[in-house]
C-alpha positions in Angstrom: 138.9 58.0 126.9 137.2 55.1 128.6 135.3 56.6 131.5 134.2 53.2 132.7 137.7 52.0 133.2 138.6 55.2 135.0 135.6 54.8 137.2 136.5 51.2 138.0 140.0 52.3 138.9 138.6 55.0 141.2 136.3 52.4 142.9 139.2 49.9 143.4 141.4 52.5 145.0 138.6 54.0 147.0 137.8 50.6 148.5 141.5 49.9 149.2 141.4 53.1 151.2 138.4 51.9 153.1 136.2 54.8 151.9 132.6 54.6 151.0 131.3 56.5 147.9 129.7 59.0 150.3 133.0 59.6 152.1 135.0 60.1 148.9 132.2 62.3 147.5 132.3 64.5 150.6 136.1 64.8 150.3 135.8 65.9 146.7 132.8 68.1 147.4 130.4 66.4 144.9 127.2 64.4 145.5 127.2 60.7 146.2 125.0 60.3 143.1 127.7 62.0 141.0 130.4 59.8 142.5 128.3 56.7 141.7 127.9 57.9 138.1 131.7 58.5 137.9 132.5 55.0 139.1 130.1 53.4 136.7 131.2 55.5 133.8 127.8 57.0 133.3 129.1 60.6 133.3 132.0 62.4 131.8 134.5 63.4 134.4 135.6 67.1 134.6 139.3 67.8 135.0 138.9 69.6 138.3 136.9 66.7 139.8 139.3 64.2 138.4 142.2 66.0 140.0 140.3 66.4 143.3 139.6 62.6 143.4 143.2 61.8 142.8 144.2 64.1 145.6 141.6 62.6 148.0 142.8 59.1 147.1 146.4 60.2 147.5 147.4 59.0 144.0 148.7 60.6 140.9 146.2 61.4 138.2 147.8 59.0 135.7 147.3 56.2 138.3 143.6 56.6 137.6 143.9 56.5 133.9 143.9 53.3 131.7 147.6 52.8 132.2 148.4 49.8 130.1 150.5 51.9 127.8 151.6 54.2 130.6 152.6 51.3 132.8 154.6 49.8 130.0 156.4 53.1 129.3 157.0 53.7 133.0 158.4 50.2 133.4 160.6 50.6 130.4 162.0 53.9 131.7 162.7 52.3 135.0 164.6 49.5 133.3 166.6 52.1 131.2 167.4 54.0 134.4 168.6 50.9 136.1 171.0 50.1 133.2 172.3 53.6 133.2 173.0 53.5 136.9 175.2 50.5 136.4 177.2 52.3 133.7 180.4 54.2 134.3 180.3 57.9 133.7 182.0 57.5 130.4 179.6 54.7 129.3 176.6 56.9 130.2 178.1 59.8 128.3 178.5 57.7 125.2 175.0 56.4 125.5 173.7 60.0 125.9 175.6 61.2 122.9 174.2 58.4 120.7 170.8 58.1 122.2 168.8 59.3 119.1 170.5 56.9 116.8 170.2 54.0 119.4 166.5 54.6 119.7 166.0 54.7 115.9 167.9 51.4 115.5 166.1 49.7 118.4 162.7 50.7 117.0 163.7 49.5 113.6 164.9 46.1 114.9 161.8 45.8 117.2 159.4 46.5 114.4 161.0 43.8 112.2 161.0 41.3 115.0 157.3 41.7 115.9 155.8 42.0 112.4 
């Protein structure tokens, strides 16, 4: 886990909310020094504090994580959902029934394409 990247994400969102480190630290009930260390990646972040920071910043916890893979997955799921929404009920049913085989074939083709 890259605590520096998480800290930088927290800093970026904190600033977007117009909060100082002191104000966010107060909301989370930690010291300003601890908040500074979190944002610079100089300390490991406990799960309760991490959750409290996300709540204070009004974001999901995964929004604070390094989301390069998460964002790609989320974007892909959104695209799949959009395709399914355009399907008829019968088409969606056929896709659902064949989903495991479709996934295996798509992965196989993708791996060959990008090797």
